[in-house]
Every structure is written in structure tokens, then in C-alpha cells.
C-alpha positions in Angstrom: 110.6 92.8 86.2 111.0 95.4 83.5 110.5 99.0 84.0 107.4 100.7 82.2 105.5 97.1 82.5 101.7 97.5 83.4 100.5 95.8 86.0 96.8 94.5 85.8 95.3 93.3 88.8 92.2 91.5 89.1 89.1 93.7 90.4 88.7 91.9 93.9 92.7 92.9 94.5 92.4 96.2 93.0 89.4 96.9 95.5 91.4 95.7 98.2 94.8 97.3 97.7 92.4 100.5 96.9 90.7 100.1 100.5 94.0 100.1 102.0 95.5 103.3 100.3 97.7 101.7 97.5 96.4 103.0 94.4 98.7 101.7 91.4 97.0 103.3 88.8 97.0 106.8 90.5 99.9 109.1 89.8 101.7 110.1 92.8 101.3 113.3 94.3 105.1 114.4 93.7 104.4 113.6 89.9 101.4 115.7 89.9 103.0 118.7 91.7 105.7 118.7 88.9 103.2 118.8 86.3 100.3 120.6 87.3 99.6 124.1 88.9 97.9 124.0 92.5 94.7 125.2 90.8 94.7 122.3 88.1 95.4 119.7 90.5 92.3 121.2 92.8 90.1 121.2 89.7 91.4 117.6 89.0 90.9 116.7 92.8 87.2 118.0 92.8 86.3 116.3 89.6 87.4 113.0 90.8 85.5 113.4 94.0 82.7 114.4 92.0 82.9 111.2 89.7 83.4 108.8 92.7 80.3 109.8 94.7 77.9 109.3 91.4 
């Protein structure tokens, strides 16, 4: 598998992977810690939770 290649999962498979905690489309926490301040990360987490609840 070449690096940088995006993997597209079927909707059903993606739901299963998300349910078990594997989110291929989400950045890892380590990546977020390096790029964003704690305040920015908190704002992002709140917005994401708000969108998920709709």
C-alpha cells in the first residue's frame, strides 16, 4: 500500500469501525496536540459534539 493513499470504506463498514472506536477519517490526538492549542482543541471537540447531537 502506498503512503498518502486515502481509503474509502463502505458506509456500513465505516459505521462498524466507528462503533468500535476506529475512526479512519479523524486525526489522532497526538496530531491535534502538536498543531492546536488546548483551547482550540476544546472548541473543536465541543463543535464536533454539537454537530453529532443534531
